[in-house]
ZAMARGU-4260 file (C-alpha; in steps of 0.2 Angstrom, whole numbers, plus 5000, padded with zeros to 4 digits):
<rodrens>
0) 5880/4340/4494 | 5863/4331/4494 | 5870/4315/4498 | 5880/4322/4513 | 5863/4329/4520
5) 5852/4315/4517 | 5864/4300/4518 | 5851/4288/4511 | 5851/4270/4514 | 5851/4257/4500
10) 5832/4255/4502 | 5830/4273/4497 | 5841/4274/4482 | 5828/4271/4469 | 5816/4284/4477
15) 5830/4296/4479 | 5836/4294/4461 | 5818/4297/4455 | 5816/4312/4466 | 5832/4320/4458
20) 5826/4317/4441 | 5809/4325/4442 | 5811/4339/4456 | 5820/4355/4452 | 5836/4358/4461
25) 5830/4373/4471 | 5816/4363/4478 | 5828/4349/4482 | 5839/4360/4492 | 5825/4367/4502
30) 5817/4350/4505 | 5834/4341/4509 | 5841/4354/4522 | 5838/4350/4540 | 5830/4363/4551
35) 5842/4375/4561 | 5845/4371/4579 | 5834/4382/4590 | 5838/4391/4607 | 5827/4403/4616
40) 5841/4412/4625 | 5858/4409/4617 | 5867/4399/4604 | 5885/4393/4600 | 5889/4386/4583
45) 5907/4379/4581 | 5916/4366/4572 | 5917/4354/4587 | 5904/4348/4599 | 5915/4350/4614
50) 5920/4368/4610 | 5901/4372/4608 | 5897/4364/4624 | 5911/4374/4633 | 5904/4390/4625
55) 5886/4387/4631 | 5893/4383/4649 | 5901/4400/4650 | 5885/4408/4644 | 5875/4399/4657
60) 5887/4405/4671 | 5884/4423/4666 | 5897/4426/4653 | 5893/4436/4638 | 5896/4432/4619
65) 5914/4438/4620 | 5918/4427/4635 | 5910/4412/4627 | 5919/4416/4610 | 5936/4416/4619
70) 5933/4400/4628 | 5927/4392/4611 | 5943/4398/4602 | 5954/4391/4615 | 5945/4374/4616
75) 5946/4372/4597 | 5965/4374/4598 | 5964/4357/4608 | 5950/4347/4599 | 5951/4354/4581
80) 5970/4355/4579 | 5969/4356/4560 | 5963/4374/4561 | 5959/4379/4579 | 5974/4387/4586
85) 5985/4396/4598 | 5999/4397/4585 | 5989/4407/4572 | 5978/4423/4571 | 5962/4430/4564
90) 5948/4442/4566 | 5934/4445/4578 | 5918/4455/4574 | 5908/4461/4589 | 5891/4469/4590
95) 5885/4474/4607 | 5867/4474/4612 | 5867/4493/4611 | 5871/4492/4593 | 5889/4497/4594
100) 5901/4487/4583 | 5920/4483/4585 | 5932/4474/4574 | 5948/4466/4582 | 5962/4462/4571
105) 5973/4449/4578 | 5981/4443/4561 | 5999/4436/4562 | 6013/4448/4559 | 6029/4445/4548
110) 6044/4443/4559 | 6056/4458/4558 | 6069/4448/4549 | 6057/4445/4534 | 6059/4454/4518
115) 6052/4455/4501 | 6062/4441/4493 | 6064/4430/4509 | 6056/4415/4500 | 6065/4417/4483
120) 6081/4407/4479 | 6096/4414/4470 | 6088/4410/4453 | 6073/4420/4458 | 6062/4405/4460
125) 6050/4402/4475 | 6058/4390/4488 | 6048/4374/4489 | 6047/4364/4505 | 6057/4368/4521
130) 6063/4386/4520 | 6048/4391/4509 | 6032/4400/4514 | 6021/4385/4515 | 6030/4372/4526
135) 6042/4373/4540 | 6049/4385/4553 | 6051/4400/4541 | 6033/4399/4535 | 6026/4406/4552
140) 6021/4423/4556 | 6020/4429/4574 | 6004/4422/4581 | 5991/4434/4587 | 5977/4423/4593
145) 5979/4425/4612 | 5983/4444/4610 | 5967/4446/4601 | 5957/4436/4614 | 5965/4446/4628
150) 5961/4462/4620 | 5943/4457/4618 | 5942/4450/4636 | 5948/4465/4644 | 5938/4478/4634
155) 5922/4469/4630 | 5920/4454/4642 | 5906/4453/4654 | 5917/4456/4669 | 5908/4441/4678
160) 5920/4428/4672 | 5938/4426/4676 | 5952/4423/4662 | 5956/4406/4670 | 5938/4400/4668
165) 5940/4403/4649 | 5956/4393/4648 | 5953/4379/4661 | 5940/4369/4651 | 5952/4367/4636
170) 5967/4363/4648 | 5957/4349/4655 | 5953/4341/4638 | 5971/4343/4633 | 5977/4334/4649
175) 5964/4320/4649 | 5961/4318/4631 | 5946/4317/4619 | 5940/4303/4608 | 5945/4304/4590
180) 5933/4303/4576 | 5936/4294/4560 | 5937/4310/4551 | 5951/4317/4561 | 5960/4301/4561
185) 5960/4300/4542 | 5965/4318/4541 | 5980/4315/4552 | 5985/4301/4540 | 5982/4311/4525
190) 5995/4324/4530 | 6008/4311/4536 | 6020/4316/4523 | 6023/4333/4529 | 6018/4331/4548
195) 6031/4317/4549 | 6045/4328/4545 | 6044/4338/4561 | 6047/4327/4577 | 6034/4335/4589
200) 6021/4334/4576 | 6025/4316/4571 | 6025/4311/4589 | 6009/4320/4594 | 5998/4318/4579
205) 6005/4302/4570 | 6012/4293/4586 | 6028/4290/4576 | 6020/4280/4563 | 6009/4270/4575
210) 5993/4279/4568 | 5978/4283/4578 | 5962/4273/4575 | 5944/4279/4577 | 5939/4279/4595
215) 5957/4282/4602 | 5960/4295/4614 | 5972/4310/4610 | 5981/4317/4625 | 5992/4333/4623
220) 6001/4335/4640 | 6013/4348/4633 | 5999/4359/4627 | 5990/4356/4644 | 6006/4363/4652
225) 6006/4378/4640 | 5987/4382/4644 | 5991/4380/4662 | 6004/4394/4662 | 5992/4405/4651
230) 5978/4402/4663 | 5988/4408/4678 | 5999/4421/4670 | 5987/4427/4657 | 5989/4429/4638
235) 6005/4439/4640 | 6014/4422/4645 | 6013/4417/4627 | 6023/4432/4622 | 6035/4435/4636
240) 6035/4420/4647 | 6042/4402/4646 | 6031/4398/4631 | 6039/4413/4621 | 6056/4407/4626
245) 6052/4389/4620 | 6046/4396/4603 | 6061/4408/4601 | 6073/4394/4605 | 6065/4381/4593
250) 6064/4394/4579 | 6083/4398/4582 | 6088/4380/4582 | 6079/4377/4565 | 6083/4393/4555
255) 6066/4400/4559 | 6062/4419/4558 | 6053/4422/4574 | 6063/4429/4589 | 6058/4433/4607
260) 6058/4452/4602 | 6045/4448/4588 | 6034/4439/4601 | 6036/4453/4614 | 6032/4466/4600
265) 6016/4458/4594 | 6000/4470/4596 | 5982/4466/4592 | 5973/4480/4585 | 5955/4487/4586
270) 5949/4493/4569 | 5933/4501/4562 | 5921/4488/4555 | 5916/4490/4536 | 5898/4495/4534
275) 5888/4493/4518 | 5871/4488/4512 | 5862/4476/4501 | 5844/4480/4495 | 5842/4491/4511
280) 5849/4478/4523 | 5865/4484/4533 | 5880/4473/4532 | 5894/4474/4544 | 5910/4465/4540
285) 5929/4466/4542 | 5941/4479/4535 | 5959/4477/4529 | 5970/4468/4531 | 5955/4456/4528
290) 5950/4458/4510 | 5934/4448/4512 | 5923/4462/4517 | 5928/4473/4503 | 5926/4459/4490
295) 5909/4454/4497 | 5902/4472/4497 | 5909/4475/4479 | 5900/4460/4473 | 5884/4464/4482
300) 5884/4481/4475 | 5886/4475/4458 | 5872/4463/4460 | 5860/4476/4466 | 5858/4481/4448
305) 5850/4464/4444 | 5834/4455/4448 | 5843/4440/4457 | 5827/4434/4465 | 5819/4434/4448
310) 5833/4425/4439 | 5831/4410/4451 | 5843/4401/4463 | 5854/4391/4452 | 5850/4398/4435
315) 5863/4401/4421 | 5858/4420/4422 | 5862/4421/4440 | 5878/4411/4440 | 5884/4422/4425
320) 5882/4439/4433 | 5889/4432/4450 | 5904/4425/4442 | 5907/4441/4432 | 5906/4451/4448
325) 5918/4440/4457 | 5930/4441/4443 | 5931/4460/4444 | 5931/4461/4463 | 5946/4448/4465
330) 5955/4458/4451 | 5954/4473/4462 | 5959/4463/4477 | 5975/4459/4469 | 5980/4477/4465
335) 5973/4487/4479 | 5973/4477/4495 | 5985/4474/4509 | 5990/4479/4527 | 5982/4497/4529
340) 5997/4501/4541 | 6009/4499/4527 | 6000/4505/4512 | 5985/4516/4507 | 5970/4504/4504
345) 5956/4514/4495 | 5943/4506/4505 | 5929/4519/4503 | 5931/4520/4484 | 5931/4501/4482
350) 5915/4499/4491 | 5906/4514/4484 | 5890/4510/4474 | 5895/4522/4460 | 5911/4512/4457
355) 5901/4496/4457 | 5890/4503/4444 | 5905/4507/4433 | 5911/4489/4435 | 5894/4482/4432
360) 5892/4491/4416 | 5907/4481/4409 | 5897/4464/4412 | 5889/4458/4396 | 5873/4448/4398
365) 5878/4433/4387 | 5897/4433/4386 | 5910/4429/4399 | 5924/4441/4401 | 5942/4435/4400
370) 5952/4437/4416 | 5967/4442/4405 | 5957/4457/4399 | 5948/4461/4415 | 5961/4471/4426
375) 5958/4481/4442 | 5947/4496/4440 | 5953/4514/4439 | 5949/4524/4454 | 5947/4543/4453
380) 5955/4554/4466 | 5966/4550/4481 | 5962/4542/4496 | 5971/4473/4512 | 5957/4382/4518
385) 5961/4384/4530 | 5952/4391/4544 | 5939/4388/4557 | 5924/4400/4561 | 5912/4401/4575
390) 5897/4412/4580 | 5890/4416/4597 | 5874/4425/4602 | 5870/4428/4620 | 5854/4431/4630
395) 5856/4449/4629 | 5858/4450/4610 | 5877/4453/4610 | 5885/4443/4595 | 5903/4438/4591
400) 5907/4431/4574 | 5925/4425/4574 | 5936/4417/4561 | 5954/4412/4564 | 5967/4401/4556
405) 5984/4393/4554 | 5982/4395/4535 | 5984/4378/4527 | 5977/4363/4537 | 5990/4360/4551
410) 5998/4376/4546 | 6017/4375/4544 | 6016/4357/4551 | 6028/4362/4565 | 6024/4359/4583
415) 6035/4369/4594 | 6046/4358/4606 | 6039/4358/4623 | 6023/4368/4620 | 6011/4357/4610
420) 6008/4373/4600 | 6006/4370/4581 | 6012/4385/4571 | 6004/4394/4556 | 6011/4395/4538
425) 6003/4412/4536 | 6018/4419/4527 | 6011/4412/4511 | 5997/4424/4513 | 6009/4438/4508
430) 6014/4439/4490 | 6030/4429/4492 | 6033/4434/4474 | 6021/4448/4468 | 6012/4443/4453
435) 6014/4424/4456 | 6000/4413/4464 | 6001/4407/4482 | 5995/4391/4490 | 5977/4395/4485
440) 5981/4401/4467 | 5978/4419/4472 | 5988/4432/4463 | 5993/4447/4474 | 6002/4463/4471
445) 6015/4474/4478 | 6004/4481/4492 | 6005/4463/4500 | 6023/4460/4498 | 6033/4453/4513
450) 6039/4466/4525 | 6044/4464/4544 | 6030/4469/4556 | 6017/4468/4542 | 6001/4458/4542
455) 5997/4447/4527 | 5981/4450/4517 | 5967/4438/4522 | 5951/4432/4515 | 5942/4429/4532
460) 5925/4437/4531 | 5916/4437/4548 | 5899/4446/4544 | 5884/4453/4553 | 5868/4457/4544
465) 5854/4469/4552 | 5836/4470/4548 | 5829/4486/4540 | 5824/4491/4558 | 5842/4490/4564
470) 5840/4474/4574 | 5851/4459/4573 | 5846/4447/4559 | 5860/4435/4557 | 5879/4433/4559
475) 5891/4421/4550 | 5908/4417/4543 | 5916/4402/4534 | 5932/4392/4533 | 5941/4388/4516
480) 5954/4401/4510 | 5948/4413/4497 | 5932/4403/4495 | 5927/4410/4512 | 5922/4426/4503
485) 5911/4416/4491 | 5903/4406/4504 | 5898/4421/4515 | 5892/4432/4501 | 5881/4418/4493
490) 5874/4414/4510 | 5869/4433/4512 | 5861/4432/4494 | 5852/4416/4498 | 5844/4424/4514
495) 5840/4441/4506 | 5836/4437/4488 | 5829/4419/4490 | 5820/4420/4507 | 5830/4406/4515
500) 5833/4402/4533 | 5851/4402/4539 | 5853/4383/4537 | 5845/4383/4520 | 5856/4397/4515
505) 5872/4389/4521 | 5868/4372/4513 | 5863/4379/4496 | 5875/4375/4481 | 5888/4389/4477
510) 5901/4394/4465 | 5918/4402/4466 | 5927/4413/4453 | 5943/4422/4459 | 5949/4431/4443
515) 5965/4420/4442 | 5965/4406/4437 | 5952/4410/4425 | 5939/4396/4429 | 5923/4393/4439
520) 5923/4381/4454 | 5907/4373/4456 | 5899/4360/4468 | 5891/4343/4465 | 5873/4345/4461
525) 5874/4363/4459 | 5872/4364/4440 | 5861/4354/4428 | 5870/4349/4412 | 5859/4362/4403
530) 5865/4376/4414 | 5883/4370/4412 | 5881/4371/4393 | 5873/4388/4393 | 5887/4394/4404
535) 5900/4387/4393 | 5892/4394/4377 | 5894/4411/4386 | 5913/4407/4386 | 5915/4402/4405
540) 5928/4390/4409 | 5925/4377/4423 | 5936/4367/4435 | 5940/4350/4429 | 5929/4342/4442
545) 5916/4349/4455 | 5921/4351/4473 | 5914/4358/4489 | 5917/4377/4491 | 5921/4382/4509
550) 5911/4378/4525 | 5900/4391/4534 | 5893/4393/4551 | 5880/4405/4557 | 5866/4410/4568
555) 5850/4419/4564 | 5838/4428/4576 | 5820/4425/4571 | 5806/4438/4573 | 5801/4430/4590
560) 5819/4432/4596 | 5823/4413/4595 | 5842/4409/4590 | 5843/4398/4575 | 5860/4389/4574
565) 5867/4382/4558 | 5882/4371/4554 | 5887/4368/4536 | 5882/4351/4529 | 5899/4351/4520
570) 5909/4350/4536 | 5907/4344/4554 | 5902/4354/4570 | 5888/4357/4581 | 5876/4371/4586
575) 5870/4371/4604 | 5857/4383/4611 | 5847/4384/4627
</rodrens>
């Protein structure tokens, strides 16, 4: 990560190498991390500068954090097509200035025609490619993004901003185009093998093989027309109007599962946020069908029994107990979590600190567990990479932390004819075959099997942390499949245990252990050879090579009320304040 933050010139190479050889890693991270962006009144932190600017303009016009978050989300569907979307879904966590909290679930739903074995062939094997759960028309769940935004706007918007004012900035960019960065151009080409199989995606993102170059302008007139209809007719147009008809027709022509009735029947839901604590600080996060909140709170509950600060930021002792806590929480995820409307998810028992103590007691101080031996815990008594995340704090202290997704980058790779809407491949977040790993290697159980009208389990973890006096401290989330959970929880740990500001906490090295496969993912510069050797002597297995673990975005409020915006150095994006 350090080379991504510093980007040294050749003239600095010798000095940098000497610095790396003599300065402890914890000091290096703090020294190398830039300061967070400061804003006295408000802050928007998102994965694209144009989207963040649009959000700030909404706030300056009198809109609140909810209004700005909706405008940012719609803009990202235009300027960040690999993850921003109209054709996906997600979760919005809101905390109002009066301290009340709301969780909006606009996760995709399985079409009515979907069933437990819809992605299994006659031999009982998972279908690969077109017709499977990861690529093509049948991979898509019913999108929820606009329904979720509509619910948030009508219940929690400021009332000072009209719906069309939130859509129009994105429509203008889609119509007039925006300049492509080198990163986005290379990303288009890296997905050419699958994008090229679908005519509209091939035409829009690959120019039918005449690939974009850095500095070219991407115009999306069909998407602009779709946004124009949504601007005038409201979010319902996507579900009942011409856009819905175009989606249903293209699905039918290509053996897809989504029908007009599925679109008309989609409902965004308001759920009760999960609340827990870590060392006395209140943590507010998403309930099922997101698994992220439960897994994070479980891990934090287990870690409360250790002196994490005393262990040191990147010590083998800390990494050991963190990996072991993750291993146990992800095992519980596989067994107990799913859509709460379809199965009984024992939320309160899973996040109970007494249950965490039982799980913690099975962790040996100098020996790694085997994931084959560590199963889900026993509960007494009776009783769910690719995303984008953004956070908004307005002048009154309202905060929105929102994560939404089309699952894999570019989702199902299908752009619906005549709409410019790129669809999700969210059906892979179900257990397409319970007990077998999905796209991200996650093993999932019967509670998350495919059923019509059901919402797939998610790892999205939008989170808000309060100070001990109950005031807003920081809010964040991340992108990156199941690694989202690891990124968010370790940012929380870095702030609370290691006294970091939000930028330092996000940029610090992290690890990921998800039970199966039984290995630890680690980042470049995150572990010294000595630390790796100690961890291996405990019996931990590591991924073959290091790689970056998710990408987080957050905003912190300092004691003077200044908003501090942070974008992960692992990714792109801009935080803008005023």
